[in-house]
mmCIF file of the N, C-alpha and C atoms, coordinates in Angstrom:
data_MODEL
# 
_entry.id   MODEL 
# 
loop_
_atom_site.group_PDB 
_atom_site.id 
_atom_site.type_symbol 
_atom_site.label_atom_id 
_atom_site.label_alt_id 
_atom_site.label_comp_id 
_atom_site.label_asym_id 
_atom_site.label_entity_id 
_atom_site.label_seq_id 
_atom_site.pdbx_PDB_ins_code 
_atom_site.Cartn_x 
_atom_site.Cartn_y 
_atom_site.Cartn_z 
_atom_site.occupancy 
_atom_site.B_iso_or_equiv 
_atom_site.pdbx_formal_charge 
_atom_site.auth_seq_id 
_atom_site.auth_comp_id 
_atom_site.auth_asym_id 
_atom_site.auth_atom_id 
_atom_site.pdbx_PDB_model_num 
ATOM 1   N N  . MET A 1 1  ? 2.763   24.895 6.418  1.00 0.00 ? 1  MET A N  1 
ATOM 2   C CA . MET A 1 1  ? 2.125   24.414 7.623  1.00 0.00 ? 1  MET A CA 1 
ATOM 3   C C  . MET A 1 1  ? 1.342   25.567 8.249  1.00 0.00 ? 1  MET A C  1 
ATOM 4   N N  . PHE A 1 2  ? 0.104   25.307 8.587  1.00 0.00 ? 2  PHE A N  1 
ATOM 5   C CA . PHE A 1 2  ? -0.753  26.300 9.226  1.00 0.00 ? 2  PHE A CA 1 
ATOM 6   C C  . PHE A 1 2  ? -0.997  25.879 10.670 1.00 0.00 ? 2  PHE A C  1 
ATOM 7   N N  . LEU A 1 3  ? -0.816  26.818 11.575 1.00 0.00 ? 3  LEU A N  1 
ATOM 8   C CA . LEU A 1 3  ? -1.068  26.536 12.984 1.00 0.00 ? 3  LEU A CA 1 
ATOM 9   C C  . LEU A 1 3  ? -2.288  27.303 13.458 1.00 0.00 ? 3  LEU A C  1 
ATOM 10  N N  . ASN A 1 4  ? -3.130  26.619 14.199 1.00 0.00 ? 4  ASN A N  1 
ATOM 11  C CA . ASN A 1 4  ? -4.247  27.269 14.874 1.00 0.00 ? 4  ASN A CA 1 
ATOM 12  C C  . ASN A 1 4  ? -3.808  27.510 16.313 1.00 0.00 ? 4  ASN A C  1 
ATOM 13  N N  . MET A 1 5  ? -4.176  28.665 16.850 1.00 0.00 ? 5  MET A N  1 
ATOM 14  C CA . MET A 1 5  ? -3.848  28.958 18.241 1.00 0.00 ? 5  MET A CA 1 
ATOM 15  C C  . MET A 1 5  ? -5.123  29.335 18.981 1.00 0.00 ? 5  MET A C  1 
ATOM 16  N N  . ALA A 1 6  ? -5.264  28.788 20.161 1.00 0.00 ? 6  ALA A N  1 
ATOM 17  C CA . ALA A 1 6  ? -6.409  29.093 21.011 1.00 0.00 ? 6  ALA A CA 1 
ATOM 18  C C  . ALA A 1 6  ? -5.915  29.155 22.448 1.00 0.00 ? 6  ALA A C  1 
ATOM 19  N N  . LYS A 1 7  ? -6.663  29.848 23.290 1.00 0.00 ? 7  LYS A N  1 
ATOM 20  C CA . LYS A 1 7  ? -6.263  29.878 24.692 1.00 0.00 ? 7  LYS A CA 1 
ATOM 21  C C  . LYS A 1 7  ? -6.882  28.696 25.424 1.00 0.00 ? 7  LYS A C  1 
ATOM 22  N N  . VAL A 1 8  ? -6.202  28.269 26.452 1.00 0.00 ? 8  VAL A N  1 
ATOM 23  C CA . VAL A 1 8  ? -6.697  27.202 27.308 1.00 0.00 ? 8  VAL A CA 1 
ATOM 24  C C  . VAL A 1 8  ? -6.474  27.648 28.757 1.00 0.00 ? 8  VAL A C  1 
ATOM 25  N N  . ILE A 1 9  ? -7.470  27.396 29.587 1.00 0.00 ? 9  ILE A N  1 
ATOM 26  C CA . ILE A 1 9  ? -7.384  27.715 30.999 1.00 0.00 ? 9  ILE A CA 1 
ATOM 27  C C  . ILE A 1 9  ? -7.195  26.407 31.755 1.00 0.00 ? 9  ILE A C  1 
ATOM 28  N N  . HIS A 1 10 ? -6.097  26.306 32.504 1.00 0.00 ? 10 HIS A N  1 
ATOM 29  C CA . HIS A 1 10 ? -5.796  25.117 33.297 1.00 0.00 ? 10 HIS A CA 1 
ATOM 30  C C  . HIS A 1 10 ? -6.036  25.449 34.767 1.00 0.00 ? 10 HIS A C  1 
ATOM 31  N N  . VAL A 1 11 ? -6.853  24.634 35.418 1.00 0.00 ? 11 VAL A N  1 
ATOM 32  C CA . VAL A 1 11 ? -7.126  24.808 36.844 1.00 0.00 ? 11 VAL A CA 1 
ATOM 33  C C  . VAL A 1 11 ? -6.611  23.566 37.565 1.00 0.00 ? 11 VAL A C  1 
ATOM 34  N N  . HIS A 1 12 ? -5.676  23.775 38.489 1.00 0.00 ? 12 HIS A N  1 
ATOM 35  C CA . HIS A 1 12 ? -5.161  22.688 39.331 1.00 0.00 ? 12 HIS A CA 1 
ATOM 36  C C  . HIS A 1 12 ? -5.649  22.934 40.749 1.00 0.00 ? 12 HIS A C  1 
ATOM 37  N N  . LEU A 1 13 ? -6.479  22.006 41.248 1.00 0.00 ? 13 LEU A N  1 
ATOM 38  C CA . LEU A 1 13 ? -7.022  22.127 42.601 1.00 0.00 ? 13 LEU A CA 1 
ATOM 39  C C  . LEU A 1 13 ? -6.081  21.450 43.591 1.00 0.00 ? 13 LEU A C  1 
ATOM 40  N N  . PHE A 1 14 ? -5.837  22.109 44.713 1.00 0.00 ? 14 PHE A N  1 
ATOM 41  C CA . PHE A 1 14 ? -4.936  21.566 45.721 1.00 0.00 ? 14 PHE A CA 1 
ATOM 42  C C  . PHE A 1 14 ? -5.544  20.424 46.516 1.00 0.00 ? 14 PHE A C  1 
ATOM 43  N N  . SER A 1 15 ? -6.784  20.564 46.927 1.00 0.00 ? 15 SER A N  1 
ATOM 44  C CA . SER A 1 15 ? -7.358  19.518 47.779 1.00 0.00 ? 15 SER A CA 1 
ATOM 45  C C  . SER A 1 15 ? -8.630  18.956 47.170 1.00 0.00 ? 15 SER A C  1 
ATOM 46  N N  . ARG A 1 16 ? -8.561  17.709 46.820 1.00 0.00 ? 16 ARG A N  1 
ATOM 47  C CA . ARG A 1 16 ? -9.708  16.941 46.343 1.00 0.00 ? 16 ARG A CA 1 
ATOM 48  C C  . ARG A 1 16 ? -9.625  15.586 47.011 1.00 0.00 ? 16 ARG A C  1 
ATOM 49  N N  . PRO A 1 17 ? -10.749 14.945 47.230 1.00 0.00 ? 17 PRO A N  1 
ATOM 50  C CA . PRO A 1 17 ? -10.690 13.590 47.798 1.00 0.00 ? 17 PRO A CA 1 
ATOM 51  C C  . PRO A 1 17 ? -9.866  12.654 46.907 1.00 0.00 ? 17 PRO A C  1 
ATOM 52  N N  . ARG A 1 18 ? -9.224  11.691 47.525 1.00 0.00 ? 18 ARG A N  1 
ATOM 53  C CA . ARG A 1 18 ? -8.395  10.737 46.778 1.00 0.00 ? 18 ARG A CA 1 
ATOM 54  C C  . ARG A 1 18 ? -9.192  10.132 45.621 1.00 0.00 ? 18 ARG A C  1 
ATOM 55  N N  . GLY A 1 19 ? -8.585  10.090 44.467 1.00 0.00 ? 19 GLY A N  1 
ATOM 56  C CA . GLY A 1 19 ? -9.233  9.530  43.293 1.00 0.00 ? 19 GLY A CA 1 
ATOM 57  C C  . GLY A 1 19 ? -10.045 10.535 42.490 1.00 0.00 ? 19 GLY A C  1 
ATOM 58  N N  . MET A 1 20 ? -10.245 11.732 43.003 1.00 0.00 ? 20 MET A N  1 
ATOM 59  C CA . MET A 1 20 ? -10.999 12.763 42.281 1.00 0.00 ? 20 MET A CA 1 
ATOM 60  C C  . MET A 1 20 ? -10.057 13.560 41.388 1.00 0.00 ? 20 MET A C  1 
ATOM 61  N N  . VAL A 1 21 ? -10.577 14.070 40.301 1.00 0.00 ? 21 VAL A N  1 
ATOM 62  C CA . VAL A 1 21 ? -9.798  14.854 39.342 1.00 0.00 ? 21 VAL A CA 1 
ATOM 63  C C  . VAL A 1 21 ? -9.283  16.129 40.000 1.00 0.00 ? 21 VAL A C  1 
ATOM 64  N N  . LYS A 1 22 ? -7.999  16.434 39.777 1.00 0.00 ? 22 LYS A N  1 
ATOM 65  C CA . LYS A 1 22 ? -7.414  17.655 40.324 1.00 0.00 ? 22 LYS A CA 1 
ATOM 66  C C  . LYS A 1 22 ? -7.079  18.666 39.234 1.00 0.00 ? 22 LYS A C  1 
ATOM 67  N N  . ASP A 1 23 ? -7.001  18.221 37.992 1.00 0.00 ? 23 ASP A N  1 
ATOM 68  C CA . ASP A 1 23 ? -6.642  19.108 36.886 1.00 0.00 ? 23 ASP A CA 1 
ATOM 69  C C  . ASP A 1 23 ? -7.784  19.181 35.882 1.00 0.00 ? 23 ASP A C  1 
ATOM 70  N N  . PHE A 1 24 ? -8.143  20.421 35.538 1.00 0.00 ? 24 PHE A N  1 
ATOM 71  C CA . PHE A 1 24 ? -9.227  20.679 34.603 1.00 0.00 ? 24 PHE A CA 1 
ATOM 72  C C  . PHE A 1 24 ? -8.719  21.632 33.532 1.00 0.00 ? 24 PHE A C  1 
ATOM 73  N N  . TYR A 1 25 ? -9.234  21.506 32.312 1.00 0.00 ? 25 TYR A N  1 
ATOM 74  C CA . TYR A 1 25 ? -8.844  22.359 31.191 1.00 0.00 ? 25 TYR A CA 1 
ATOM 75  C C  . TYR A 1 25 ? -10.101 22.924 30.547 1.00 0.00 ? 25 TYR A C  1 
ATOM 76  N N  . PHE A 1 26 ? -10.101 24.241 30.315 1.00 0.00 ? 26 PHE A N  1 
ATOM 77  C CA . PHE A 1 26 ? -11.277 24.930 29.804 1.00 0.00 ? 26 PHE A CA 1 
ATOM 78  C C  . PHE A 1 26 ? -10.899 25.851 28.652 1.00 0.00 ? 26 PHE A C  1 
ATOM 79  N N  . SER A 1 27 ? -11.887 26.191 27.830 1.00 0.00 ? 27 SER A N  1 
ATOM 80  C CA . SER A 1 27 ? -11.662 27.086 26.689 1.00 0.00 ? 27 SER A CA 1 
ATOM 81  C C  . SER A 1 27 ? -11.818 28.553 27.050 1.00 0.00 ? 27 SER A C  1 
ATOM 82  N N  . SER A 1 28 ? -12.360 28.841 28.235 1.00 0.00 ? 28 SER A N  1 
ATOM 83  C CA . SER A 1 28 ? -12.522 30.226 28.662 1.00 0.00 ? 28 SER A CA 1 
ATOM 84  C C  . SER A 1 28 ? -12.624 30.274 30.184 1.00 0.00 ? 28 SER A C  1 
ATOM 85  N N  . ILE A 1 29 ? -12.445 31.455 30.735 1.00 0.00 ? 29 ILE A N  1 
ATOM 86  C CA . ILE A 1 29 ? -12.577 31.623 32.184 1.00 0.00 ? 29 ILE A CA 1 
ATOM 87  C C  . ILE A 1 29 ? -14.013 31.322 32.611 1.00 0.00 ? 29 ILE A C  1 
ATOM 88  N N  . ALA A 1 30 ? -14.979 31.792 31.843 1.00 0.00 ? 30 ALA A N  1 
ATOM 89  C CA . ALA A 1 30 ? -16.386 31.557 32.190 1.00 0.00 ? 30 ALA A CA 1 
ATOM 90  C C  . ALA A 1 30 ? -16.716 30.062 32.213 1.00 0.00 ? 30 ALA A C  1 
ATOM 91  N N  . ALA A 1 31 ? -16.086 29.284 31.339 1.00 0.00 ? 31 ALA A N  1 
ATOM 92  C CA . ALA A 1 31 ? -16.345 27.838 31.287 1.00 0.00 ? 31 ALA A CA 1 
ATOM 93  C C  . ALA A 1 31 ? -15.916 27.134 32.568 1.00 0.00 ? 31 ALA A C  1 
ATOM 94  N N  . VAL A 1 32 ? -14.945 27.684 33.283 1.00 0.00 ? 32 VAL A N  1 
ATOM 95  C CA . VAL A 1 32 ? -14.497 27.107 34.553 1.00 0.00 ? 32 VAL A CA 1 
ATOM 96  C C  . VAL A 1 32 ? -15.693 26.924 35.483 1.00 0.00 ? 32 VAL A C  1 
ATOM 97  N N  . TYR A 1 33 ? -16.577 27.922 35.504 1.00 0.00 ? 33 TYR A N  1 
ATOM 98  C CA . TYR A 1 33 ? -17.681 27.930 36.453 1.00 0.00 ? 33 TYR A CA 1 
ATOM 99  C C  . TYR A 1 33 ? -18.883 27.108 35.996 1.00 0.00 ? 33 TYR A C  1 
ATOM 100 N N  . THR A 1 34 ? -18.777 26.421 34.865 1.00 0.00 ? 34 THR A N  1 
ATOM 101 C CA . THR A 1 34 ? -19.810 25.458 34.481 1.00 0.00 ? 34 THR A CA 1 
ATOM 102 C C  . THR A 1 34 ? -19.575 24.120 35.169 1.00 0.00 ? 34 THR A C  1 
ATOM 103 N N  . ILE A 1 35 ? -18.335 23.872 35.612 1.00 0.00 ? 35 ILE A N  1 
ATOM 104 C CA . ILE A 1 35 ? -17.973 22.616 36.273 1.00 0.00 ? 35 ILE A CA 1 
ATOM 105 C C  . ILE A 1 35 ? -17.626 22.844 37.746 1.00 0.00 ? 35 ILE A C  1 
ATOM 106 N N  . LEU A 1 36 ? -16.873 23.902 38.009 1.00 0.00 ? 36 LEU A N  1 
ATOM 107 C CA . LEU A 1 36 ? -16.402 24.198 39.358 1.00 0.00 ? 36 LEU A CA 1 
ATOM 108 C C  . LEU A 1 36 ? -17.127 25.420 39.919 1.00 0.00 ? 36 LEU A C  1 
ATOM 109 N N  . THR A 1 37 ? -17.112 25.544 41.230 1.00 0.00 ? 37 THR A N  1 
ATOM 110 C CA . THR A 1 37 ? -17.723 26.707 41.878 1.00 0.00 ? 37 THR A CA 1 
ATOM 111 C C  . THR A 1 37 ? -16.630 27.685 42.307 1.00 0.00 ? 37 THR A C  1 
ATOM 112 N N  . ALA A 1 38 ? -17.041 28.890 42.650 1.00 0.00 ? 38 ALA A N  1 
ATOM 113 C CA . ALA A 1 38 ? -16.096 29.882 43.166 1.00 0.00 ? 38 ALA A CA 1 
ATOM 114 C C  . ALA A 1 38 ? -15.439 29.357 44.442 1.00 0.00 ? 38 ALA A C  1 
ATOM 115 N N  . GLU A 1 39 ? -16.173 28.584 45.212 1.00 0.00 ? 39 GLU A N  1 
ATOM 116 C CA . GLU A 1 39 ? -15.609 27.988 46.430 1.00 0.00 ? 39 GLU A CA 1 
ATOM 117 C C  . GLU A 1 39 ? -14.537 26.952 46.088 1.00 0.00 ? 39 GLU A C  1 
ATOM 118 N N  . ASP A 1 40 ? -14.764 26.142 45.049 1.00 0.00 ? 40 ASP A N  1 
ATOM 119 C CA . ASP A 1 40 ? -13.766 25.153 44.617 1.00 0.00 ? 40 ASP A CA 1 
ATOM 120 C C  . ASP A 1 40 ? -12.455 25.825 44.217 1.00 0.00 ? 40 ASP A C  1 
ATOM 121 N N  . VAL A 1 41 ? -12.578 26.911 43.451 1.00 0.00 ? 41 VAL A N  1 
ATOM 122 C CA . VAL A 1 41 ? -11.428 27.594 42.862 1.00 0.00 ? 41 VAL A CA 1 
ATOM 123 C C  . VAL A 1 41 ? -10.781 28.579 43.835 1.00 0.00 ? 41 VAL A C  1 
ATOM 124 N N  . GLY A 1 42 ? -11.577 29.127 44.725 1.00 0.00 ? 42 GLY A N  1 
ATOM 125 C CA . GLY A 1 42 ? -11.071 30.133 45.647 1.00 0.00 ? 42 GLY A CA 1 
ATOM 126 C C  . GLY A 1 42 ? -11.089 31.533 45.064 1.00 0.00 ? 42 GLY A C  1 
ATOM 127 N N  . ALA A 1 43 ? -11.864 31.720 43.996 1.00 0.00 ? 43 ALA A N  1 
ATOM 128 C CA . ALA A 1 43 ? -11.976 33.033 43.344 1.00 0.00 ? 43 ALA A CA 1 
ATOM 129 C C  . ALA A 1 43 ? -13.260 33.077 42.529 1.00 0.00 ? 43 ALA A C  1 
ATOM 130 N N  . THR A 1 44 ? -13.820 34.261 42.403 1.00 0.00 ? 44 THR A N  1 
ATOM 131 C CA . THR A 1 44 ? -15.031 34.433 41.600 1.00 0.00 ? 44 THR A CA 1 
ATOM 132 C C  . THR A 1 44 ? -14.678 34.632 40.135 1.00 0.00 ? 44 THR A C  1 
ATOM 133 N N  . LEU A 1 45 ? -15.671 34.501 39.286 1.00 0.00 ? 45 LEU A N  1 
ATOM 134 C CA . LEU A 1 45 ? -15.491 34.754 37.857 1.00 0.00 ? 45 LEU A CA 1 
ATOM 135 C C  . LEU A 1 45 ? -14.991 36.172 37.636 1.00 0.00 ? 45 LEU A C  1 
ATOM 136 N N  . ASN A 1 46 ? -15.602 37.138 38.273 1.00 0.00 ? 46 ASN A N  1 
ATOM 137 C CA . ASN A 1 46 ? -15.200 38.535 38.113 1.00 0.00 ? 46 ASN A CA 1 
ATOM 138 C C  . ASN A 1 46 ? -13.736 38.745 38.510 1.00 0.00 ? 46 ASN A C  1 
ATOM 139 N N  . TYR A 1 47 ? -13.317 38.117 39.599 1.00 0.00 ? 47 TYR A N  1 
ATOM 140 C CA . TYR A 1 47 ? -11.929 38.248 40.042 1.00 0.00 ? 47 TYR A CA 1 
ATOM 141 C C  . TYR A 1 47 ? -10.960 37.711 38.979 1.00 0.00 ? 47 TYR A C  1 
ATOM 142 N N  . LEU A 1 48 ? -11.239 36.502 38.465 1.00 0.00 ? 48 LEU A N  1 
ATOM 143 C CA . LEU A 1 48 ? -10.333 35.913 37.470 1.00 0.00 ? 48 LEU A CA 1 
ATOM 144 C C  . LEU A 1 48 ? -10.315 36.708 36.166 1.00 0.00 ? 48 LEU A C  1 
ATOM 145 N N  . GLN A 1 49 ? -11.455 37.284 35.794 1.00 0.00 ? 49 GLN A N  1 
ATOM 146 C CA . GLN A 1 49 ? -11.499 38.080 34.562 1.00 0.00 ? 49 GLN A CA 1 
ATOM 147 C C  . GLN A 1 49 ? -10.624 39.325 34.660 1.00 0.00 ? 49 GLN A C  1 
ATOM 148 N N  . HIS A 1 50 ? -10.345 39.788 35.867 1.00 0.00 ? 50 HIS A N  1 
ATOM 149 C CA . HIS A 1 50 ? -9.551  41.007 36.048 1.00 0.00 ? 50 HIS A CA 1 
ATOM 150 C C  . HIS A 1 50 ? -8.198  40.749 36.705 1.00 0.00 ? 50 HIS A C  1 
ATOM 151 N N  . ALA A 1 51 ? -7.819  39.492 36.878 1.00 0.00 ? 51 ALA A N  1 
ATOM 152 C CA . ALA A 1 51 ? -6.630  39.153 37.656 1.00 0.00 ? 51 ALA A CA 1 
ATOM 153 C C  . ALA A 1 51 ? -5.347  39.049 36.839 1.00 0.00 ? 51 ALA A C  1 
ATOM 154 N N  . GLY A 1 52 ? -5.401  39.239 35.547 1.00 0.00 ? 52 GLY A N  1 
ATOM 155 C CA . GLY A 1 52 ? -4.186  39.195 34.751 1.00 0.00 ? 52 GLY A CA 1 
ATOM 156 C C  . GLY A 1 52 ? -3.853  37.842 34.160 1.00 0.00 ? 52 GLY A C  1 
ATOM 157 N N  . LEU A 1 53 ? -4.854  37.046 33.822 1.00 0.00 ? 53 LEU A N  1 
ATOM 158 C CA . LEU A 1 53 ? -4.583  35.760 33.179 1.00 0.00 ? 53 LEU A CA 1 
ATOM 159 C C  . LEU A 1 53 ? -4.184  35.920 31.721 1.00 0.00 ? 53 LEU A C  1 
ATOM 160 N N  . SER A 1 54 ? -4.620  36.987 31.079 1.00 0.00 ? 54 SER A N  1 
ATOM 161 C CA . SER A 1 54 ? -4.286  37.162 29.667 1.00 0.00 ? 54 SER A CA 1 
ATOM 162 C C  . SER A 1 54 ? -2.776  37.258 29.503 1.00 0.00 ? 54 SER A C  1 
ATOM 163 N N  . GLY A 1 55 ? -2.287  36.873 28.338 1.00 0.00 ? 55 GLY A N  1 
ATOM 164 C CA . GLY A 1 55 ? -0.849  36.874 28.107 1.00 0.00 ? 55 GLY A CA 1 
ATOM 165 C C  . GLY A 1 55 ? -0.151  35.750 28.845 1.00 0.00 ? 55 GLY A C  1 
ATOM 166 N N  . ASN A 1 56 ? -0.837  34.611 28.966 1.00 0.00 ? 56 ASN A N  1 
ATOM 167 C CA . ASN A 1 56 ? -0.292  33.420 29.621 1.00 0.00 ? 56 ASN A CA 1 
ATOM 168 C C  . ASN A 1 56 ? 0.042   33.660 31.092 1.00 0.00 ? 56 ASN A C  1 
ATOM 169 N N  . GLY A 1 57 ? -0.838  34.368 31.780 1.00 0.00 ? 57 GLY A N  1 
ATOM 170 C CA . GLY A 1 57 ? -0.650  34.657 33.195 1.00 0.00 ? 57 GLY A CA 1 
ATOM 171 C C  . GLY A 1 57 ? -1.077  33.514 34.099 1.00 0.00 ? 57 GLY A C  1 
ATOM 172 N N  . THR A 1 58 ? -0.744  33.659 35.371 1.00 0.00 ? 58 THR A N  1 
ATOM 173 C CA . THR A 1 58 ? -1.068  32.663 36.401 1.00 0.00 ? 58 THR A CA 1 
ATOM 174 C C  . THR A 1 58 ? -1.635  33.373 37.617 1.00 0.00 ? 58 THR A C  1 
ATOM 175 N N  . VAL A 1 59 ? -2.659  32.774 38.219 1.00 0.00 ? 59 VAL A N  1 
ATOM 176 C CA . VAL A 1 59 ? -3.233  33.277 39.464 1.00 0.00 ? 59 VAL A CA 1 
ATOM 177 C C  . VAL A 1 59 ? -3.229  32.114 40.452 1.00 0.00 ? 59 VAL A C  1 
ATOM 178 N N  . ALA A 1 60 ? -2.726  32.359 41.648 1.00 0.00 ? 60 ALA A N  1 
ATOM 179 C CA . ALA A 1 60 ? -2.743  31.339 42.706 1.00 0.00 ? 60 ALA A CA 1 
ATOM 180 C C  . ALA A 1 60 ? -3.687  31.790 43.809 1.00 0.00 ? 60 ALA A C  1 
ATOM 181 N N  . THR A 1 61 ? -4.553  30.896 44.235 1.00 0.00 ? 61 THR A N  1 
ATOM 182 C CA . THR A 1 61 ? -5.428  31.137 45.375 1.00 0.00 ? 61 THR A CA 1 
ATOM 183 C C  . THR A 1 61 ? -5.073  30.106 46.449 1.00 0.00 ? 61 THR A C  1 
ATOM 184 N N  . LYS A 1 62 ? -5.761  30.143 47.555 1.00 0.00 ? 62 LYS A N  1 
ATOM 185 C CA . LYS A 1 62 ? -5.522  29.151 48.607 1.00 0.00 ? 62 LYS A CA 1 
ATOM 186 C C  . LYS A 1 62 ? -5.973  27.755 48.183 1.00 0.00 ? 62 LYS A C  1 
ATOM 187 N N  . LYS A 1 63 ? -6.824  27.686 47.153 1.00 0.00 ? 63 LYS A N  1 
ATOM 188 C CA . LYS A 1 63 ? -7.402  26.406 46.758 1.00 0.00 ? 63 LYS A CA 1 
ATOM 189 C C  . LYS A 1 63 ? -6.956  25.897 45.393 1.00 0.00 ? 63 LYS A C  1 
ATOM 190 N N  . ALA A 1 64 ? -6.353  26.771 44.563 1.00 0.00 ? 64 ALA A N  1 
ATOM 191 C CA . ALA A 1 64 ? -6.040  26.350 43.201 1.00 0.00 ? 64 ALA A CA 1 
ATOM 192 C C  . ALA A 1 64 ? -4.974  27.236 42.567 1.00 0.00 ? 64 ALA A C  1 
ATOM 193 N N  . ILE A 1 65 ? -4.397  26.701 41.501 1.00 0.00 ? 65 ILE A N  1 
ATOM 194 C CA . ILE A 1 65 ? -3.564  27.493 40.598 1.00 0.00 ? 65 ILE A CA 1 
ATOM 195 C C  . ILE A 1 65 ? -4.313  27.528 39.274 1.00 0.00 ? 65 ILE A C  1 
ATOM 196 N N  . ILE A 1 66 ? -4.518  28.726 38.748 1.00 0.00 ? 66 ILE A N  1 
ATOM 197 C CA . ILE A 1 66 ? -5.240  28.905 37.494 1.00 0.00 ? 66 ILE A CA 1 
ATOM 198 C C  . ILE A 1 66 ? -4.269  29.546 36.510 1.00 0.00 ? 66 ILE A C  1 
ATOM 199 N N  . LYS A 1 67 ? -4.077  28.905 35.354 1.00 0.00 ? 67 LYS A N  1 
ATOM 200 C CA . LYS A 1 67 ? -3.135  29.398 34.354 1.00 0.00 ? 67 LYS A CA 1 
ATOM 201 C C  . LYS A 1 67 ? -3.835  29.515 33.011 1.00 0.00 ? 67 LYS A C  1 
ATOM 202 N N  . GLN A 1 68 ? -3.451  30.526 32.258 1.00 0.00 ? 68 GLN A N  1 
ATOM 203 C CA . GLN A 1 68 ? -3.888  30.619 30.868 1.00 0.00 ? 68 GLN A CA 1 
ATOM 204 C C  . GLN A 1 68 ? -2.672  30.352 30.002 1.00 0.00 ? 68 GLN A C  1 
ATOM 205 N N  . ALA A 1 69 ? -2.838  29.529 28.989 1.00 0.00 ? 69 ALA A N  1 
ATOM 206 C CA . ALA A 1 69 ? -1.753  29.206 28.075 1.00 0.00 ? 69 ALA A CA 1 
ATOM 207 C C  . ALA A 1 69 ? -2.294  29.181 26.656 1.00 0.00 ? 69 ALA A C  1 
ATOM 208 N N  . THR A 1 70 ? -1.398  29.063 25.707 1.00 0.00 ? 70 THR A N  1 
ATOM 209 C CA . THR A 1 70 ? -1.778  28.992 24.302 1.00 0.00 ? 70 THR A CA 1 
ATOM 210 C C  . THR A 1 70 ? -1.712  27.546 23.839 1.00 0.00 ? 70 THR A C  1 
ATOM 211 N N  . LEU A 1 71 ? -2.781  27.091 23.229 1.00 0.00 ? 71 LEU A N  1 
ATOM 212 C CA . LEU A 1 71 ? -2.854  25.750 22.669 1.00 0.00 ? 71 LEU A CA 1 
ATOM 213 C C  . LEU A 1 71 ? -2.563  25.860 21.180 1.00 0.00 ? 71 LEU A C  1 
ATOM 214 N N  . HIS A 1 72 ? -1.550  25.166 20.722 1.00 0.00 ? 72 HIS A N  1 
ATOM 215 C CA . HIS A 1 72 ? -1.170  25.174 19.307 1.00 0.00 ? 72 HIS A CA 1 
ATOM 216 C C  . HIS A 1 72 ? -1.637  23.875 18.663 1.00 0.00 ? 72 HIS A C  1 
ATOM 217 N N  . SER A 1 73 ? -2.240  23.984 17.506 1.00 0.00 ? 73 SER A N  1 
ATOM 218 C CA . SER A 1 73 ? -2.635  22.778 16.784 1.00 0.00 ? 73 SER A CA 1 
ATOM 219 C C  . SER A 1 73 ? -2.420  22.989 15.290 1.00 0.00 ? 73 SER A C  1 
ATOM 220 N N  . LYS A 1 74 ? -2.175  21.915 14.600 1.00 0.00 ? 74 LYS A N  1 
ATOM 221 C CA . LYS A 1 74 ? -1.933  21.981 13.166 1.00 0.00 ? 74 LYS A CA 1 
ATOM 222 C C  . LYS A 1 74 ? -3.258  21.846 12.425 1.00 0.00 ? 74 LYS A C  1 
ATOM 223 N N  . SER A 1 75 ? -3.428  22.679 11.420 1.00 0.00 ? 75 SER A N  1 
ATOM 224 C CA . SER A 1 75 ? -4.629  22.600 10.592 1.00 0.00 ? 75 SER A CA 1 
ATOM 225 C C  . SER A 1 75 ? -4.566  21.341 9.737  1.00 0.00 ? 75 SER A C  1 
ATOM 226 N N  . ILE A 1 76 ? -5.707  20.728 9.551  1.00 0.00 ? 76 ILE A N  1 
ATOM 227 C CA . ILE A 1 76 ? -5.804  19.555 8.691  1.00 0.00 ? 76 ILE A CA 1 
ATOM 228 C C  . ILE A 1 76 ? -6.156  20.031 7.302  1.00 0.00 ? 76 ILE A C  1 
ATOM 229 N N  . LYS A 1 77 ? -5.363  19.656 6.348  1.00 0.00 ? 77 LYS A N  1 
ATOM 230 C CA . LYS A 1 77 ? -5.637  20.036 4.943  1.00 0.00 ? 77 LYS A CA 1 
ATOM 231 C C  . LYS A 1 77 ? -5.612  18.838 4.069  1.00 0.00 ? 77 LYS A C  1 
# 
């Protein structure tokens, strides 16, 4: 069995209007800012790049929780 591993960035926003998405998943920190703004997240791209997300870290701001985790998937053969 072969496993592929990739990082995933999970952003959980605390306040969104009812019915709006609160959880987002991205392949990189930079990808977060293609959908959300620094104001939405409560942190800039530069801040998150240096905040210790690597190694499955977590950063909490007043507006969101941002986590990096490992995504495991099985190779298709």
